[in-house]
Biopython code that builds the backbone (N, CA, C, O; Angstrom):
import numpy as np
from Bio.PDB.StructureBuilder import StructureBuilder

atoms = [
    (1, "MET", "N", (249.521, 243.523, 97.688)),
    (1, "MET", "CA", (249.767, 243.894, 96.313)),
    (1, "MET", "C", (249.067, 245.215, 96.041)),
    (1, "MET", "O", (247.861, 245.330, 96.257)),
    (2, "ASP", "N", (249.791, 246.195, 95.579)),
    (2, "ASP", "CA", (249.253, 247.514, 95.241)),
    (2, "ASP", "C", (248.613, 248.200, 96.442)),
    (2, "ASP", "O", (247.680, 248.985, 96.270)),
    (3, "HIS", "N", (249.091, 247.921, 97.651)),
    (3, "HIS", "CA", (248.532, 248.541, 98.856)),
    (3, "HIS", "C", (249.094, 249.944, 98.981)),
    (3, "HIS", "O", (250.311, 250.126, 98.948)),
    (4, "PRO", "N", (248.227, 250.943, 99.125)),
    (4, "PRO", "CA", (248.706, 252.327, 99.174)),
    (4, "PRO", "C", (249.337, 252.722, 100.498)),
    (4, "PRO", "O", (249.911, 253.807, 100.598)),
    (5, "GLY", "N", (249.249, 251.883, 101.511)),
    (5, "GLY", "CA", (249.907, 252.170, 102.774)),
    (5, "GLY", "C", (249.110, 253.033, 103.726)),
    (5, "GLY", "O", (249.653, 253.521, 104.717)),
    (6, "VAL", "N", (247.848, 253.229, 103.450)),
    (6, "VAL", "CA", (246.982, 253.983, 104.360)),
    (6, "VAL", "C", (245.777, 253.106, 104.703)),
    (6, "VAL", "O", (245.440, 252.189, 103.954)),
    (7, "PRO", "N", (245.128, 253.390, 105.843)),
    (7, "PRO", "CA", (243.972, 252.577, 106.236)),
    (7, "PRO", "C", (242.817, 252.683, 105.230)),
    (7, "PRO", "O", (242.691, 253.664, 104.497)),
    (8, "ASN", "N", (242.002, 251.663, 105.226)),
    (8, "ASN", "CA", (240.831, 251.652, 104.338)),
    (8, "ASN", "C", (239.928, 252.851, 104.579)),
    (8, "ASN", "O", (239.369, 253.404, 103.631)),
    (9, "ALA", "N", (239.775, 253.264, 105.841)),
    (9, "ALA", "CA", (238.926, 254.415, 106.156)),
    (9, "ALA", "C", (239.426, 255.672, 105.439)),
    (9, "ALA", "O", (238.627, 256.499, 105.000)),
    (10, "GLN", "N", (240.739, 255.811, 105.324)),
    (10, "GLN", "CA", (241.308, 256.962, 104.619)),
    (10, "GLN", "C", (241.028, 256.870, 103.119)),
    (10, "GLN", "O", (240.737, 257.874, 102.470)),
    (11, "LEU", "N", (241.117, 255.669, 102.583)),
    (11, "LEU", "CA", (240.819, 255.483, 101.157)),
    (11, "LEU", "C", (239.373, 255.851, 100.857)),
    (11, "LEU", "O", (239.077, 256.472, 99.836)),
    (12, "VAL", "N", (238.468, 255.457, 101.767)),
    (12, "VAL", "CA", (237.048, 255.790, 101.602)),
    (12, "VAL", "C", (236.848, 257.291, 101.748)),
    (12, "VAL", "O", (236.121, 257.904, 100.965)),
    (13, "LYS", "N", (237.495, 257.887, 102.753)),
    (13, "LYS", "CA", (237.384, 259.331, 102.990)),
    (13, "LYS", "C", (237.866, 260.128, 101.776)),
    (13, "LYS", "O", (237.268, 261.138, 101.404)),
    (14, "GLU", "N", (238.963, 259.654, 101.162)),
    (14, "GLU", "CA", (239.511, 260.337, 99.988)),
    (14, "GLU", "C", (238.769, 259.973, 98.707)),
    (14, "GLU", "O", (239.049, 260.520, 97.641)),
    (15, "ASN", "N", (237.818, 259.045, 98.820)),
    (15, "ASN", "CA", (237.005, 258.607, 97.681)),
    (15, "ASN", "C", (237.876, 258.152, 96.504)),
    (15, "ASN", "O", (237.650, 258.533, 95.355)),
    (16, "THR", "N", (238.875, 257.329, 96.825)),
    (16, "THR", "CA", (239.767, 256.817, 95.783)),
    (16, "THR", "C", (238.995, 255.920, 94.814)),
    (16, "THR", "O", (237.880, 255.485, 95.103)),
    (17, "ARG", "N", (239.603, 255.655, 93.677)),
    (17, "ARG", "CA", (238.972, 254.781, 92.672)),
    (17, "ARG", "C", (238.637, 253.422, 93.274)),
    (17, "ARG", "O", (237.550, 252.891, 93.047)),
    (18, "SER", "N", (239.572, 252.857, 94.044)),
    (18, "SER", "CA", (239.334, 251.555, 94.673)),
    (18, "SER", "C", (238.186, 251.621, 95.674)),
    (18, "SER", "O", (237.384, 250.691, 95.762)),
    (19, "ALA", "N", (238.105, 252.713, 96.427)),
    (19, "ALA", "CA", (237.029, 252.877, 97.406)),
    (19, "ALA", "C", (235.676, 252.983, 96.718)),
    (19, "ALA", "O", (234.671, 252.507, 97.245)),
    (20, "GLN", "N", (235.647, 253.598, 95.558)),
    (20, "GLN", "CA", (234.400, 253.701, 94.803)),
    (20, "GLN", "C", (233.934, 252.329, 94.322)),
    (20, "GLN", "O", (232.735, 252.064, 94.228)),
    (21, "ILE", "N", (234.892, 251.468, 94.020)),
    (21, "ILE", "CA", (234.561, 250.131, 93.520)),
    (21, "ILE", "C", (234.175, 249.191, 94.653)),
    (21, "ILE", "O", (233.168, 248.491, 94.558)),
    (22, "TYR", "N", (234.970, 249.168, 95.729)),
    (22, "TYR", "CA", (234.841, 248.121, 96.747)),
    (22, "TYR", "C", (234.080, 248.528, 98.002)),
    (22, "TYR", "O", (233.525, 247.656, 98.672)),
    (23, "LYS", "N", (234.027, 249.792, 98.347)),
    (23, "LYS", "CA", (233.293, 250.314, 99.500)),
    (23, "LYS", "C", (233.870, 249.932, 100.862)),
    (23, "LYS", "O", (233.991, 250.804, 101.722)),
    (24, "LYS", "N", (234.233, 248.661, 101.100)),
    (24, "LYS", "CA", (234.824, 248.248, 102.377)),
    (24, "LYS", "C", (235.920, 247.240, 102.110)),
    (24, "LYS", "O", (235.939, 246.589, 101.065)),
    (25, "SER", "N", (236.841, 247.114, 103.065)),
    (25, "SER", "CA", (238.025, 246.260, 102.871)),
    (25, "SER", "C", (238.653, 246.582, 101.521)),
    (25, "SER", "O", (239.000, 245.697, 100.739)),
    (26, "VAL", "N", (238.784, 247.860, 101.282)),
    (26, "VAL", "CA", (239.191, 248.374, 99.967)),
    (26, "VAL", "C", (240.546, 247.822, 99.525)),
    (26, "VAL", "O", (240.664, 247.248, 98.442)),
    (27, "ALA", "N", (241.557, 247.996, 100.356)),
    (27, "ALA", "CA", (242.904, 247.562, 99.973)),
    (27, "ALA", "C", (242.957, 246.050, 99.787)),
    (27, "ALA", "O", (243.601, 245.553, 98.863)),
    (28, "GLU", "N", (242.278, 245.324, 100.669)),
    (28, "GLU", "CA", (242.292, 243.861, 100.593)),
    (28, "GLU", "C", (241.595, 243.367, 99.318)),
    (28, "GLU", "O", (242.120, 242.504, 98.614)),
    (29, "GLN", "N", (240.419, 243.914, 99.030)),
    (29, "GLN", "CA", (239.703, 243.482, 97.833)),
    (29, "GLN", "C", (240.466, 243.848, 96.557)),
    (29, "GLN", "O", (240.488, 243.084, 95.592)),
    (30, "ASN", "N", (241.086, 245.021, 96.568)),
    (30, "ASN", "CA", (241.882, 245.427, 95.422)),
    (30, "ASN", "C", (243.057, 244.475, 95.213)),
    (30, "ASN", "O", (243.375, 244.108, 94.081)),
    (31, "SER", "N", (243.699, 244.078, 96.311)),
    (31, "SER", "CA", (244.830, 243.147, 96.222)),
    (31, "SER", "C", (244.398, 241.805, 95.657)),
    (31, "SER", "O", (245.079, 241.243, 94.799)),
    (32, "VAL", "N", (243.273, 241.290, 96.129)),
    (32, "VAL", "CA", (242.761, 240.014, 95.605)),
    (32, "VAL", "C", (242.475, 240.143, 94.112)),
    (32, "VAL", "O", (242.843, 239.273, 93.323)),
    (33, "HIS", "N", (241.823, 241.222, 93.738)),
    (33, "HIS", "CA", (241.470, 241.426, 92.323)),
    (33, "HIS", "C", (242.719, 241.446, 91.435)),
    (33, "HIS", "O", (242.774, 240.760, 90.414)),
    (34, "LEU", "N", (243.709, 242.232, 91.828)),
    (34, "LEU", "CA", (244.929, 242.331, 91.024)),
    (34, "LEU", "C", (245.690, 241.007, 90.972)),
    (34, "LEU", "O", (246.132, 240.573, 89.908)),
    (35, "ALA", "N", (245.836, 240.375, 92.135)),
    (35, "ALA", "CA", (246.573, 239.103, 92.177)),
    (35, "ALA", "C", (245.867, 238.037, 91.356)),
    (35, "ALA", "O", (246.517, 237.256, 90.661)),
    (36, "TRP", "N", (244.537, 237.999, 91.432)),
    (36, "TRP", "CA", (243.779, 236.991, 90.680)),
    (36, "TRP", "C", (243.917, 237.228, 89.179)),
    (36, "TRP", "O", (244.079, 236.280, 88.410)),
    (37, "ASP", "N", (243.853, 238.479, 88.768)),
    (37, "ASP", "CA", (244.035, 238.792, 87.340)),
    (37, "ASP", "C", (245.402, 238.326, 86.847)),
    (37, "ASP", "O", (245.515, 237.774, 85.753)),
    (38, "ILE", "N", (246.427, 238.545, 87.646)),
    (38, "ILE", "CA", (247.775, 238.111, 87.267)),
    (38, "ILE", "C", (247.847, 236.593, 87.198)),
    (38, "ILE", "O", (248.373, 236.037, 86.234)),
    (39, "LEU", "N", (247.320, 235.920, 88.218)),
    (39, "LEU", "CA", (247.352, 234.458, 88.237)),
    (39, "LEU", "C", (246.597, 233.872, 87.048)),
    (39, "LEU", "O", (246.999, 232.833, 86.525)),
    (40, "MET", "N", (245.527, 234.502, 86.614)),
    (40, "MET", "CA", (244.715, 233.980, 85.515)),
    (40, "MET", "C", (245.298, 234.311, 84.134)),
    (40, "MET", "O", (244.773, 233.861, 83.115)),
    (41, "SER", "N", (246.367, 235.086, 84.102)),
    (41, "SER", "CA", (246.974, 235.401, 82.805)),
    (41, "SER", "C", (247.647, 234.151, 82.225)),
    (41, "SER", "O", (248.018, 233.232, 82.956)),
    (42, "GLU", "N", (247.792, 234.141, 80.921)),
    (42, "GLU", "CA", (248.369, 232.988, 80.218)),
    (42, "GLU", "C", (249.763, 232.653, 80.741)),
    (42, "GLU", "O", (250.166, 231.490, 80.745)),
    (43, "LYS", "N", (250.481, 233.649, 81.171)),
    (43, "LYS", "CA", (251.845, 233.466, 81.657)),
    (43, "LYS", "C", (251.932, 232.452, 82.805)),
    (43, "LYS", "O", (252.967, 231.812, 82.993)),
    (44, "PHE", "N", (250.849, 232.310, 83.565)),
    (44, "PHE", "CA", (250.852, 231.441, 84.738)),
    (44, "PHE", "C", (250.002, 230.179, 84.574)),
    (44, "PHE", "O", (249.567, 229.591, 85.564)),
    (45, "SER", "N", (249.769, 229.770, 83.352)),
    (45, "SER", "CA", (248.933, 228.583, 83.116)),
    (45, "SER", "C", (249.539, 227.321, 83.735)),
    (45, "SER", "O", (248.806, 226.482, 84.258)),
    (46, "ALA", "N", (250.852, 227.176, 83.683)),
    (46, "ALA", "CA", (251.498, 225.989, 84.270)),
    (46, "ALA", "C", (251.336, 225.986, 85.791)),
    (46, "ALA", "O", (251.103, 224.934, 86.386)),
    (47, "LEU", "N", (251.456, 227.133, 86.410)),
    (47, "LEU", "CA", (251.257, 227.229, 87.852)),
    (47, "LEU", "C", (249.819, 226.875, 88.213)),
    (47, "LEU", "O", (249.578, 226.131, 89.164)),
    (48, "ARG", "N", (248.865, 227.408, 87.455)),
    (48, "ARG", "CA", (247.454, 227.096, 87.726)),
    (48, "ARG", "C", (247.195, 225.602, 87.607)),
    (48, "ARG", "O", (246.422, 225.042, 88.384)),
    (49, "ALA", "N", (247.828, 224.962, 86.654)),
    (49, "ALA", "CA", (247.650, 223.513, 86.487)),
    (49, "ALA", "C", (248.153, 222.738, 87.698)),
    (49, "ALA", "O", (247.657, 221.650, 87.990)),
    (50, "CYS", "N", (249.135, 223.292, 88.402)),
    (50, "CYS", "CA", (249.631, 222.656, 89.627)),
    (50, "CYS", "C", (248.702, 222.911, 90.811)),
    (50, "CYS", "O", (248.615, 222.090, 91.723)),
    (51, "ILE", "N", (248.015, 224.036, 90.795)),
    (51, "ILE", "CA", (247.163, 224.433, 91.916)),
    (51, "ILE", "C", (245.812, 223.731, 91.868)),
    (51, "ILE", "O", (245.315, 223.277, 92.899)),
    (52, "TYR", "N", (245.218, 223.637, 90.696)),
    (52, "TYR", "CA", (243.893, 223.025, 90.572)),
    (52, "TYR", "C", (243.751, 222.345, 89.220)),
    (52, "TYR", "O", (244.366, 222.736, 88.228)),
    (53, "GLN", "N", (242.916, 221.312, 89.219)),
    (53, "GLN", "CA", (242.619, 220.610, 87.975)),
    (53, "GLN", "C", (241.140, 220.656, 87.618)),
    (53, "GLN", "O", (240.779, 220.413, 86.466)),
    (54, "THR", "N", (240.279, 220.960, 88.581)),
    (54, "THR", "CA", (238.836, 220.971, 88.330)),
    (54, "THR", "C", (238.249, 222.325, 88.706)),
    (54, "THR", "O", (238.873, 223.119, 89.411)),
    (55, "GLU", "N", (237.033, 222.572, 88.220)),
    (55, "GLU", "CA", (236.322, 223.803, 88.579)),
    (55, "GLU", "C", (236.115, 223.892, 90.085)),
    (55, "GLU", "O", (236.223, 224.970, 90.670)),
    (56, "SER", "N", (235.819, 222.767, 90.705)),
    (56, "SER", "CA", (235.606, 222.724, 92.147)),
    (56, "SER", "C", (236.883, 223.113, 92.892)),
    (56, "SER", "O", (236.831, 223.887, 93.849)),
    (57, "GLU", "N", (238.007, 222.590, 92.465)),
    (57, "GLU", "CA", (239.284, 222.945, 93.091)),
    (57, "GLU", "C", (239.613, 224.418, 92.871)),
    (57, "GLU", "O", (240.170, 225.066, 93.757)),
    (58, "LEU", "N", (239.276, 224.954, 91.699)),
    (58, "LEU", "CA", (239.487, 226.380, 91.414)),
    (58, "LEU", "C", (238.653, 227.228, 92.365)),
    (58, "LEU", "O", (239.161, 228.183, 92.952)),
    (59, "ARG", "N", (237.370, 226.884, 92.523)),
    (59, "ARG", "CA", (236.510, 227.643, 93.435)),
    (59, "ARG", "C", (237.035, 227.586, 94.860)),
    (59, "ARG", "O", (237.049, 228.594, 95.567)),
    (60, "ARG", "N", (237.467, 226.403, 95.278)),
    (60, "ARG", "CA", (237.986, 226.243, 96.638)),
    (60, "ARG", "C", (239.277, 227.054, 96.830)),
    (60, "ARG", "O", (239.466, 227.693, 97.865)),
    (61, "PHE", "N", (240.148, 227.023, 95.836)),
    (61, "PHE", "CA", (241.383, 227.792, 95.915)),
    (61, "PHE", "C", (241.080, 229.289, 95.997)),
    (61, "PHE", "O", (241.675, 230.001, 96.806)),
    (62, "ARG", "N", (240.158, 229.764, 95.163)),
    (62, "ARG", "CA", (239.799, 231.189, 95.203)),
    (62, "ARG", "C", (239.225, 231.548, 96.572)),
    (62, "ARG", "O", (239.541, 232.602, 97.124)),
    (63, "GLN", "N", (238.385, 230.674, 97.115)),
    (63, "GLN", "CA", (237.820, 230.912, 98.434)),
    (63, "GLN", "C", (238.926, 231.047, 99.482)),
    (63, "GLN", "O", (238.865, 231.931, 100.336)),
    (64, "LEU", "N", (239.923, 230.186, 99.422)),
    (64, "LEU", "CA", (241.044, 230.252, 100.362)),
    (64, "LEU", "C", (241.832, 231.549, 100.201)),
    (64, "LEU", "O", (242.214, 232.176, 101.189)),
    (65, "VAL", "N", (242.072, 231.944, 98.963)),
    (65, "VAL", "CA", (242.805, 233.188, 98.714)),
    (65, "VAL", "C", (242.024, 234.378, 99.273)),
    (65, "VAL", "O", (242.577, 235.209, 99.993)),
    (66, "VAL", "N", (240.751, 234.451, 98.940)),
    (66, "VAL", "CA", (239.921, 235.569, 99.401)),
    (66, "VAL", "C", (239.860, 235.593, 100.928)),
    (66, "VAL", "O", (240.073, 236.639, 101.541)),
    (67, "ASN", "N", (239.574, 234.452, 101.538)),
    (67, "ASN", "CA", (239.482, 234.403, 103.004)),
    (67, "ASN", "C", (240.798, 234.790, 103.668)),
    (67, "ASN", "O", (240.803, 235.494, 104.679)),
    (68, "THR", "N", (241.897, 234.339, 103.112)),
    (68, "THR", "CA", (243.201, 234.645, 103.694)),
    (68, "THR", "C", (243.503, 236.139, 103.618)),
    (68, "THR", "O", (243.945, 236.731, 104.603)),
    (69, "VAL", "N", (243.274, 236.739, 102.486)),
    (69, "VAL", "CA", (243.555, 238.169, 102.334)),
    (69, "VAL", "C", (242.567, 239.000, 103.149)),
    (69, "VAL", "O", (242.965, 239.966, 103.801)),
    (70, "MET", "N", (241.286, 238.637, 103.121)),
    (70, "MET", "CA", (240.297, 239.404, 103.872)),
    (70, "MET", "C", (240.546, 239.322, 105.377)),
    (70, "MET", "O", (240.187, 240.241, 106.113)),
    (71, "ALA", "N", (241.147, 238.251, 105.832)),
    (71, "ALA", "CA", (241.457, 238.118, 107.256)),
    (71, "ALA", "C", (242.465, 239.167, 107.715)),
    (71, "ALA", "O", (242.617, 239.391, 108.916)),
    (72, "THR", "N", (243.145, 239.802, 106.790)),
    (72, "THR", "CA", (244.115, 240.830, 107.165)),
    (72, "THR", "C", (243.451, 242.167, 107.457)),
    (72, "THR", "O", (244.106, 243.078, 107.963)),
    (73, "ASP", "N", (242.162, 242.305, 107.148)),
    (73, "ASP", "CA", (241.437, 243.535, 107.489)),
    (73, "ASP", "C", (240.955, 243.404, 108.926)),
    (73, "ASP", "O", (239.857, 242.912, 109.189)),
    (74, "ILE", "N", (241.793, 243.850, 109.845)),
    (74, "ILE", "CA", (241.510, 243.651, 111.267)),
    (74, "ILE", "C", (240.604, 244.733, 111.843)),
    (74, "ILE", "O", (240.220, 244.642, 113.009)),
    (75, "VAL", "N", (240.255, 245.744, 111.072)),
    (75, "VAL", "CA", (239.432, 246.837, 111.569)),
    (75, "VAL", "C", (237.944, 246.594, 111.314)),
    (75, "VAL", "O", (237.112, 247.035, 112.108)),
    (76, "ASP", "N", (237.593, 245.915, 110.245)),
    (76, "ASP", "CA", (236.198, 245.705, 109.869)),
    (76, "ASP", "C", (235.467, 244.871, 110.928)),
    (76, "ASP", "O", (235.835, 243.725, 111.186)),
    (77, "LYS", "N", (234.441, 245.447, 111.529)),
    (77, "LYS", "CA", (233.711, 244.788, 112.621)),
    (77, "LYS", "C", (232.963, 243.542, 112.151)),
    (77, "LYS", "O", (232.907, 242.545, 112.871)),
    (78, "GLU", "N", (232.389, 243.591, 110.950)),
    (78, "GLU", "CA", (231.679, 242.424, 110.425)),
    (78, "GLU", "C", (232.646, 241.262, 110.210)),
    (78, "GLU", "O", (232.329, 240.118, 110.536)),
    (79, "LEU", "N", (233.811, 241.554, 109.669)),
    (79, "LEU", "CA", (234.802, 240.501, 109.463)),
    (79, "LEU", "C", (235.319, 239.968, 110.793)),
    (79, "LEU", "O", (235.587, 238.774, 110.924)),
    (80, "GLN", "N", (235.460, 240.856, 111.786)),
    (80, "GLN", "CA", (235.864, 240.397, 113.114)),
    (80, "GLN", "C", (234.839, 239.422, 113.674)),
    (80, "GLN", "O", (235.200, 238.385, 114.230)),
    (81, "ALA", "N", (233.560, 239.755, 113.528)),
    (81, "ALA", "CA", (232.494, 238.874, 114.022)),
    (81, "ALA", "C", (232.516, 237.541, 113.277)),
    (81, "ALA", "O", (232.331, 236.484, 113.881)),
    (82, "LEU", "N", (232.741, 237.594, 111.970)),
    (82, "LEU", "CA", (232.818, 236.359, 111.178)),
    (82, "LEU", "C", (234.002, 235.509, 111.612)),
    (82, "LEU", "O", (233.877, 234.292, 111.749)),
    (83, "ARG", "N", (235.163, 236.148, 111.832)),
    (83, "ARG", "CA", (236.337, 235.402, 112.294)),
    (83, "ARG", "C", (236.080, 234.767, 113.654)),
    (83, "ARG", "O", (236.449, 233.618, 113.892)),
    (84, "LYS", "N", (235.447, 235.519, 114.538)),
    (84, "LYS", "CA", (235.157, 234.988, 115.867)),
    (84, "LYS", "C", (234.200, 233.800, 115.764)),
    (84, "LYS", "O", (234.386, 232.793, 116.448)),
    (85, "ALA", "N", (233.183, 233.911, 114.920)),
    (85, "ALA", "CA", (232.233, 232.808, 114.739)),
    (85, "ALA", "C", (232.935, 231.586, 114.160)),
    (85, "ALA", "O", (232.680, 230.460, 114.586)),
    (86, "ARG", "N", (233.813, 231.805, 113.197)),
    (86, "ARG", "CA", (234.564, 230.683, 112.620)),
    (86, "ARG", "C", (235.462, 230.032, 113.669)),
    (86, "ARG", "O", (235.587, 228.808, 113.726)),
    (87, "TRP", "N", (236.080, 230.864, 114.492)),
    (87, "TRP", "CA", (236.944, 230.338, 115.559)),
    (87, "TRP", "C", (236.123, 229.457, 116.496)),
    (87, "TRP", "O", (236.515, 228.338, 116.824)),
    (88, "GLU", "N", (234.992, 229.977, 116.912)),
    (88, "GLU", "CA", (234.122, 229.212, 117.807)),
    (88, "GLU", "C", (233.677, 227.907, 117.158)),
    (88, "GLU", "O", (233.690, 226.852, 117.791)),
    (89, "GLU", "N", (233.287, 227.987, 115.904)),
    (89, "GLU", "CA", (232.843, 226.788, 115.196)),
    (89, "GLU", "C", (233.969, 225.773, 115.066)),
    (89, "GLU", "O", (233.753, 224.568, 115.199)),
    (90, "ALA", "N", (235.157, 226.268, 114.807)),
    (90, "ALA", "CA", (236.289, 225.371, 114.586)),
    (90, "ALA", "C", (236.809, 224.744, 115.871)),
    (90, "ALA", "O", (237.257, 223.598, 115.859)),
    (91, "PHE", "N", (236.756, 225.482, 116.985)),
    (91, "PHE", "CA", (237.453, 225.012, 118.179)),
    (91, "PHE", "C", (236.593, 224.783, 119.419)),
    (91, "PHE", "O", (237.071, 224.182, 120.381)),
    (92, "SER", "N", (235.349, 225.237, 119.430)),
    (92, "SER", "CA", (234.573, 225.140, 120.660)),
    (92, "SER", "C", (234.105, 223.727, 120.970)),
    (92, "SER", "O", (234.136, 223.318, 122.130)),
    (93, "ASN", "N", (233.676, 222.976, 119.978)),
    (93, "ASN", "CA", (233.177, 221.621, 120.199)),
    (93, "ASN", "C", (234.135, 220.617, 119.590)),
    (93, "ASN", "O", (233.996, 220.228, 118.430)),
    (94, "VAL", "N", (235.089, 220.213, 120.369)),
    (94, "VAL", "CA", (236.038, 219.223, 119.872)),
    (94, "VAL", "C", (235.318, 217.883, 119.857)),
    (94, "VAL", "O", (234.962, 217.341, 120.903)),
    (95, "GLU", "N", (235.112, 217.359, 118.657)),
    (95, "GLU", "CA", (234.398, 216.100, 118.511)),
    (95, "GLU", "C", (235.380, 214.940, 118.612)),
    (95, "GLU", "O", (236.556, 215.063, 118.271)),
    (96, "SER", "N", (234.872, 213.836, 119.078)),
    (96, "SER", "CA", (235.723, 212.651, 119.141)),
    (96, "SER", "C", (235.967, 212.143, 117.734)),
    (96, "SER", "O", (235.129, 212.306, 116.847)),
    (97, "ALA", "N", (237.102, 211.538, 117.542)),
    (97, "ALA", "CA", (237.471, 211.026, 116.231)),
    (97, "ALA", "C", (236.515, 209.914, 115.826)),
    (97, "ALA", "O", (236.139, 209.071, 116.640)),
    (98, "THR", "N", (236.133, 209.925, 114.564)),
    (98, "THR", "CA", (235.262, 208.873, 114.042)),
    (98, "THR", "C", (235.966, 208.189, 112.896)),
    (98, "THR", "O", (236.959, 208.687, 112.365)),
    (99, "THR", "N", (235.445, 207.054, 112.528)),
    (99, "THR", "CA", (236.035, 206.320, 111.416)),
    (99, "THR", "C", (235.322, 206.634, 110.109)),
    (99, "THR", "O", (235.661, 206.078, 109.064)),
    (100, "GLU", "N", (234.328, 207.530, 110.165)),
    (100, "GLU", "CA", (233.597, 207.887, 108.957)),
    (100, "GLU", "C", (234.481, 208.721, 108.033)),
    (100, "GLU", "O", (235.370, 209.445, 108.481)),
    (101, "THR", "N", (234.218, 208.602, 106.750)),
    (101, "THR", "CA", (234.923, 209.420, 105.776)),
    (101, "THR", "C", (234.403, 210.847, 105.887)),
    (101, "THR", "O", (233.189, 211.052, 105.907)),
    (102, "PRO", "N", (235.292, 211.843, 105.959)),
    (102, "PRO", "CA", (234.827, 213.230, 106.101)),
    (102, "PRO", "C", (234.066, 213.688, 104.860)),
    (102, "PRO", "O", (234.406, 213.308, 103.740)),
    (103, "THR", "N", (233.046, 214.498, 105.064)),
    (103, "THR", "CA", (232.281, 215.070, 103.962)),
    (103, "THR", "C", (232.989, 216.321, 103.467)),
    (103, "THR", "O", (233.935, 216.796, 104.096)),
    (104, "ASP", "N", (232.528, 216.857, 102.331)),
    (104, "ASP", "CA", (233.089, 218.107, 101.821)),
    (104, "ASP", "C", (232.914, 219.223, 102.845)),
    (104, "ASP", "O", (233.795, 220.067, 103.007)),
    (105, "GLU", "N", (231.770, 219.225, 103.539)),
    (105, "GLU", "CA", (231.528, 220.250, 104.553)),
    (105, "GLU", "C", (232.509, 220.120, 105.715)),
    (105, "GLU", "O", (232.961, 221.128, 106.259)),
    (106, "ASP", "N", (232.841, 218.893, 106.099)),
    (106, "ASP", "CA", (233.830, 218.682, 107.154)),
    (106, "ASP", "C", (235.175, 219.252, 106.740)),
    (106, "ASP", "O", (235.864, 219.884, 107.540)),
    (107, "VAL", "N", (235.541, 219.026, 105.494)),
    (107, "VAL", "CA", (236.827, 219.509, 104.989)),
    (107, "VAL", "C", (236.834, 221.029, 104.966)),
    (107, "VAL", "O", (237.818, 221.646, 105.374)),
    (108, "VAL", "N", (235.745, 221.647, 104.492)),
    (108, "VAL", "CA", (235.654, 223.102, 104.455)),
    (108, "VAL", "C", (235.753, 223.656, 105.864)),
    (108, "VAL", "O", (236.465, 224.634, 106.093)),
    (109, "SER", "N", (235.048, 223.047, 106.815)),
    (109, "SER", "CA", (235.090, 223.509, 108.195)),
    (109, "SER", "C", (236.514, 223.387, 108.751)),
    (109, "SER", "O", (236.990, 224.293, 109.434)),
    (110, "GLU", "N", (237.178, 222.296, 108.466)),
    (110, "GLU", "CA", (238.547, 222.082, 108.927)),
    (110, "GLU", "C", (239.476, 223.134, 108.326)),
    (110, "GLU", "O", (240.357, 223.650, 109.013)),
    (111, "ASP", "N", (239.280, 223.455, 107.035)),
    (111, "ASP", "CA", (240.141, 224.410, 106.363)),
    (111, "ASP", "C", (239.963, 225.826, 106.904)),
    (111, "ASP", "O", (240.876, 226.644, 106.793)),
    (112, "ARG", "N", (238.816, 226.122, 107.482)),
    (112, "ARG", "CA", (238.572, 227.456, 108.005)),
    (112, "ARG", "C", (239.549, 227.821, 109.113)),
    (112, "ARG", "O", (239.821, 228.998, 109.346)),
    (113, "LYS", "N", (240.065, 226.831, 109.778)),
    (113, "LYS", "CA", (240.992, 227.108, 110.870)),
    (113, "LYS", "C", (242.187, 227.916, 110.376)),
    (113, "LYS", "O", (242.764, 228.700, 111.129)),
    (114, "ALA", "N", (242.550, 227.728, 109.133)),
    (114, "ALA", "CA", (243.693, 228.446, 108.568)),
    (114, "ALA", "C", (243.346, 229.867, 108.169)),
    (114, "ALA", "O", (244.247, 230.670, 107.928)),
    (115, "THR", "N", (242.051, 230.203, 108.090)),
    (115, "THR", "CA", (241.663, 231.532, 107.621)),
    (115, "THR", "C", (241.042, 232.372, 108.712)),
    (115, "THR", "O", (240.439, 233.406, 108.423)),
    (116, "ILE", "N", (241.171, 231.959, 109.950)),
    (116, "ILE", "CA", (240.553, 232.695, 111.046)),
    (116, "ILE", "C", (241.414, 233.897, 111.395)),
    (116, "ILE", "O", (241.073, 234.658, 112.300)),
]
sb = StructureBuilder()
sb.init_structure("model")
sb.init_model(0)
sb.init_chain("A")
sb.init_seg("    ")
for serial, (resi, resn, name, xyz) in enumerate(atoms, 1):
    if name == "N":
        sb.init_residue(resn, " ", resi, " ")
    sb.init_atom(name, np.array(xyz, "f"), 0.0, 1.0, " ", f" {name:<3s}", serial, name[0])
structure = sb.get_structure()
C-alpha cells in the first residue's frame, strides 16, 4: 500500500518524509501505518467486529499484520536474523505430541511459522 517502487535504501538516501519517520523498513512500516488507519476508520467497523472481539485479539491481529508485512523486507539484516531465529525455534526441535492444553505462548510460537 502506497509503496513508491524503490528500495528502502533509496528512500533513506533521498530523505523522503517516510524515511524521516521510520528510518528502516520504510516502505513496509508506511504500508502498515496506512492500512491500519484505514482499517480503524468507522467505515470498517463491521469488518473489525469479524476480525476481533477483545483487546487481546486486536493486539494479536495487529502483531500478525505487522509481522507479515515486515517479513517482506528481505534486505534488512536484523529482520533476516529474526526470521532465521524464528525458523529455528519453530522447526528445529520437533516435540512429541502431548495431551496438555496449549498455552498462549505455545499458540504464539505456532503462529510464528506463518510469519517467517
